[in-house]
VOBA-1610 file (N, C-alpha, C; in pm, whole numbers, padded with zeros to 5 digits, always signed):
BEGIN
Met+09481+01284-08399Met+09474+01248-08259Met+09337+01285-08199Val+09293+01407-08227Val+09166+01454-08175Val+09051+01374-08238Leu+09065+01344-08365Leu+08961+01268-08436Leu+08951+01127-08379Ala+09062+01065-08350Ala+09062+00930-08294Ala+08998+00928-08156Ser+09026+01028-08075Ser+08965+01032-07941Ser+08816+01058-07951Ala+08772+01137-08049Ala+08629+01162-08068Ala+08558+01034-08111Val+08621+00958-08199Val+08562+00832-08244Val+08551+00734-08128Val+08655+00726-08046Val+08654+00637-07930Val+08543+00679-07833Leu+08527+00809-07813Leu+08423+00859-07724Leu+08284+00824-07777Val+08262+00841-07906Val+08132+00809-07965Val+08102+00660-07953Val+08201+00576-07979Val+08182+00431-07968Val+08153+00393-07824Ala+08226+00452-07729Ala+08204+00422-07588Ala+08064+00464-07545Leu+08019+00581-07586Leu+07883+00627-07551Leu+07777+00537-07613Thr+07801+00493-07734Thr+07706+00403-07799Thr+07695+00272-07725Val+07807+00217-07684Val+07806+00090-07610Val+07736+00108-07476Val+07767+00214-07404Val+07705+00238-07274Val+07555+00257-07290Phe+07514+00335-07389Phe+07372+00358-07412Phe+07301+00228-07445Thr+07362+00145-07531Thr+07302+00019-07572Thr+07287-00076-07453Leu+07384-00080-07366Leu+07379-00171-07253Leu+07279-00129-07146Phe+07252+00001-07136Phe+07168+00048-07027Phe+07028+00092-07069Val+06988+00061-07190Val+06850+00091-07230Val+06761-00011-07162Arg+06661+00037-07092Arg+06571-00051-07021Arg+06462-00101-07114Lys+06413-00222-07088Lys+06309-00279-07172Lys+06181-00196-07168Gln+06148-00139-07054Gln+06025-00060-07045Gln+06037+00072-07122Asp+06158+00113-07157Asp+06176+00234-07237Asp+06154+00209-07386Leu+06159+00084-07427Leu+06140+00051-07567Leu+05991+00047-07600Pro+05952+00087-07720Pro+05810+00083-07756Pro+05762-00062-07771Gln+05632-00082-07746Gln+05574-00215-07760Gln+05568-00252-07907Pro+05598-00376-07941Pro+05590-00417-08082Pro+05445-00422-08128Glu+05426-00401-08258Glu+05291-00408-08314Glu+05240-00551-08302Pro+05112-00570-08267Pro+05059-00706-08259Pro+05054-00768-08399Val+05089-00895-08405Val+05092-00965-08533Val+04955-01024-08561Ser+04905-00998-08679Ser+04776-01051-08720Ser+04787-01201-08744Pro+04688-01279-08699Pro+04695-01423-08724Pro+04684-01456-08873Ala+04632-01364-08952Ala+04617-01388-09096Ala+04726-01317-09177Gln+04831-01269-09111Gln+04934-01193-09182Gln+05002-01277-09289His+05035-01402-09259His+05100-01486-09359His+05008-01512-09477Leu+04877-01518-09451Leu+04781-01536-09561Leu+04772-01411-09647Glu+04776-01294-09583Glu+04772-01168-09658Glu+04897-01156-09746Glu+05012-01198-09693Glu+05135-01193-09771Glu+05127-01290-09889Arg+05069-01408-09865Arg+05054-01505-09974Arg+04959-01452-10081Lys+04851-01386-10039Lys+04755-01328-10133Lys+04823-01223-10220Ala+04904-01138-10159Ala+04977-01035-10235Ala+05073-01100-10334Ala+05138-01209-10295Ala+05231-01278-10385Ala+05157-01339-10503Ile+05040-01394-10479Ile+04962-01453-10588Ile+04917-01345-10686Tyr+04871-01230-10634Tyr+04833-01120-10722Tyr+04952-01075-10807Glu+05070-01069-10746Glu+05190-01031-10819Glu+05221-01134-10928Asn+05204-01262-10896Asn+05227-01366-10996Asn+05128-01356-11111Leu+05003-01323-11080Leu+04903-01306-11186Leu+04938-01189-11277Arg+04986-01078-11218Arg+05026-00964-11300Arg+05144-01000-11390Asp+05242-01070-11334Asp+05358-01112-11413Asp+05316-01207-11526Leu+05226-01299-11493Leu+05178-01393-11593Leu+05109-01321-11708Gln+05023-01225-11674Gln+04953-01149-11777Gln+05051-01069-11863Phe+05153-01012-11802Phe+05253-00936-11877Phe+05328-01028-11974Glu+05372-01144-11924Glu+05444-01236-12010Glu+05358-01287-12125Tyr+05228-01304-12100Tyr+05137-01348-12207Tyr+05123-01238-12312Arg+05107-01114-12268Arg+05091-01002-12362Arg+05218-00980-12445Val+05334-01005-12385Val+05460-00989-12457Val+05479-01101-12559Gly+05413-01213-12537Gly+05422-01324-12630Gly+05510-01436-12584Lys+05547-01438-12457Lys+05634-01544-12406Lys+05558-01673-12377Leu+05425-01665-12363Leu+05344-01782-12328Leu+05240-01809-12436Ser+05210-01937-12455Ser+05102-01973-12547Ser+04969-01956-12474Asp+04860-01960-12551Asp+04728-01946-12490Asp+04699-02056-12389Ala+04735-02180-12425Ala+04708-02293-12336Ala+04788-02282-12206Asp+04915-02246-12216Asp+04997-02230-12095Asp+04945-02117-12008Tyr+04909-02007-12071Tyr+04856-01892-11996Tyr+04729-01930-11922Gln+04635-01994-11992Gln+04507-02028-11930Gln+04524-02128-11817Ser+04606-02231-11837Ser+04623-02332-11731Ser+04691-02274-11608Thr+04793-02191-11629Thr+04863-02130-11516Thr+04772-02029-11445Lys+04696-01954-11523Lys+04605-01855-11466Lys+04497-01922-11380Val+04440-02031-11430Val+04337-02102-11354Val+04396-02158-11225Gly+04516-02213-11231Gly+04580-02266-11109Gly+04603-02157-11005Leu+04651-02040-11050Leu+04673-01928-10957Leu+04542-01877-10900Gln+04438-01872-10983Gln+04308-01824-10935Gln+04249-01919-10831Lys+04266-02050-10851Lys+04217-02146-10752Lys+04292-02130-10620Glu+04424-02113-10630Glu+04503-02094-10509Glu+04463-01965-10438Leu+04438-01859-10516Leu+04395-01731-10459Leu+04260-01745-10389Ala+04168-01819-10451Ala+04036-01839-10390Ala+04049-01913-10257Ala+04137-02012-10252Ala+04157-02086-10127Ala+04217-01997-10019Val+04311-01912-10056Val+04374-01822-09959Val+04272-01721-09907Ile+04191-01665-09996Ile+04090-01567-09954Ile+03987-01633-09863Ala+03947-01757-09895Ala+03852-01829-09809Ala+03913-01852-09671Glu+04041-01884-09665Glu+04108-01904-09536Glu+04115-01773-09457Ile+04138-01662-09526Ile+04140-01532-09459Ile+04004-01501-09400Glu+03899-01525-09478Glu+03763-01500-09428Glu+03730-01589-09309Lys+03774-01715-09316Lys+03749-01807-09204Lys+03820-01758-09078Thr+03940-01705-09095Thr+04016-01653-08982Thr+03946-01531-08924Lys+03895-01443-09010Lys+03825-01324-08962Lys+03698-01361-08888Val+03623-01460-08939Val+03500-01504-08872Val+03534-01566-08738Gly+03643-01643-08733Gly+03687-01704-08606Gly+03725-01600-08503Gln+03788-01490-08548Gln+03824-01382-08457Gln+03699-01311-08407Ala+03603-01291-08496Ala+03481-01220-08456Ala+03401-01301-08355Ser+03398-01434-08372Ser+03322-01516-08278Ser+03395-01531-08145Ala+03527-01513-08146Ala+03604-01525-08022Ala+03582-01403-07932Cys+03547-01290-07990Cys+03522-01170-07912Cys+03383-01177-07851Pro+03370-01150-07722Pro+03238-01153-07662Pro+03152-01038-07713Ala+03023-01062-07720Ala+02930-00959-07766Ala+02923-00849-07660Pro+02917-00724-07704Pro+02910-00616-07606Pro+02778-00621-07529Val+02789-00602-07401Val+02672-00603-07314Val+02613-00462-07313Pro+02485-00449-07348Pro+02427-00315-07347Pro+02425-00260-07205Ser+02471-00137-07191Ser+02476-00078-07057Ser+02343-00010-07026Lys+02310-00011-06897Lys+02188+00055-06854Lys+02212+00206-06856Pro+02113+00282-06899Pro+02131+00427-06898Pro+02135+00478-06754Lys+02206+00588-06734Lys+02213+00649-06602Lys+02074+00698-06561Pro+02047+00692-06432Pro+01917+00744-06386Pro+01905+00892-06421Gly+01788+00930-06472Gly+01765+01070-06506Gly+01804+01105-06648Thr+01849+01007-06727Thr+01885+01037-06866Thr+01777+00992-06965Val+01682+00907-06921Val+01572+00863-07008Val+01441+00889-06935Cys+01352+00958-07002Cys+01221+00989-06943Cys+01133+00865-06948Glu+01073+00828-06833Glu+00986+00712-06828Glu+00851+00740-06893Ser+00813+00866-06903Ser+00684+00900-06961Ser+00687+00900-07114Cys+00777+00977-07171Cys+00778+00992-07317Cys+00893+00919-07385Gly+00991+00870-07309Gly+01103+00796-07366Gly+01214+00883-07421Ala+01211+01015-07397Ala+01316+01103-07447Ala+01448+01070-07378Lys+01557+01082-07456Lys+01689+01050-07402Lys+01773+01178-07396Phe+01850+01189-07287Phe+01936+01305-07266Phe+02078+01259-07235Ser+02175+01342-07270Ser+02314+01303-07249Ser+02357+01312-07103Glu+02292+01396-07025Glu+02326+01407-06883Glu+02199+01399-06800Pro+02210+01356-06674Pro+02092+01341-06589Pro+02019+01475-06568Met+01887+01468-06570Met+01804+01588-06552Met+01698+01560-06445Lys+01649+01666-06380Lys+01544+01651-06279Lys+01408+01646-06345Phe+01391+01721-06454Phe+01263+01722-06526Phe+01290+01697-06674Cys+01198+01630-06740Cys+01213+01599-06882Cys+01206+01727-06962Gly+01298+01743-07054Gly+01301+01861-07140Gly+01197+01855-07250Lys+01134+01741-07269Lys+01035+01726-07376Lys+00893+01738-07322Cys+00862+01656-07219Cys+00724+01656-07167Cys+00712+01730-07034Gly+00820+01760-06966Gly+00817+01837-06842Gly+00792+01756-06718Lys+00775+01625-06728Lys+00748+01543-06610Lys+00878+01519-06532Ala+00865+01486-06403Ala+00981+01464-06317Ala+01053+01334-06359Met+01185+01345-06362Met+01266+01229-06398Met+01308+01158-06271Ser+01317+01025-06275Ser+01356+00952-06154Ser+01506+00943-06144
//
């Protein structure tokens, strides 16, 4: 009797908790890479090449079958890798180039060109006044 009531209580709490979890309390999902399906295909091709090599070494495949299948997989792998590279180049060109920021006044000496991490009144290298 006590066990049954404990089970009912646990189920009820689980249902209540599930219904009242707010979306903002849940963690954000990981962003999906646009080349993720290509990376998965590349991994599958590598796995197929390993299996092919194993079957050839065991003696299940003739030399001609091994070579023709291997060449076909390698061509497919080259195409997938080229597509991955094209996707990466497309992503890099989509990102704007960083704009160089102007240094804070007093961090670069106009006389000698020395650079400092924080603004100074006088240059620590040549001693001239910093603007």
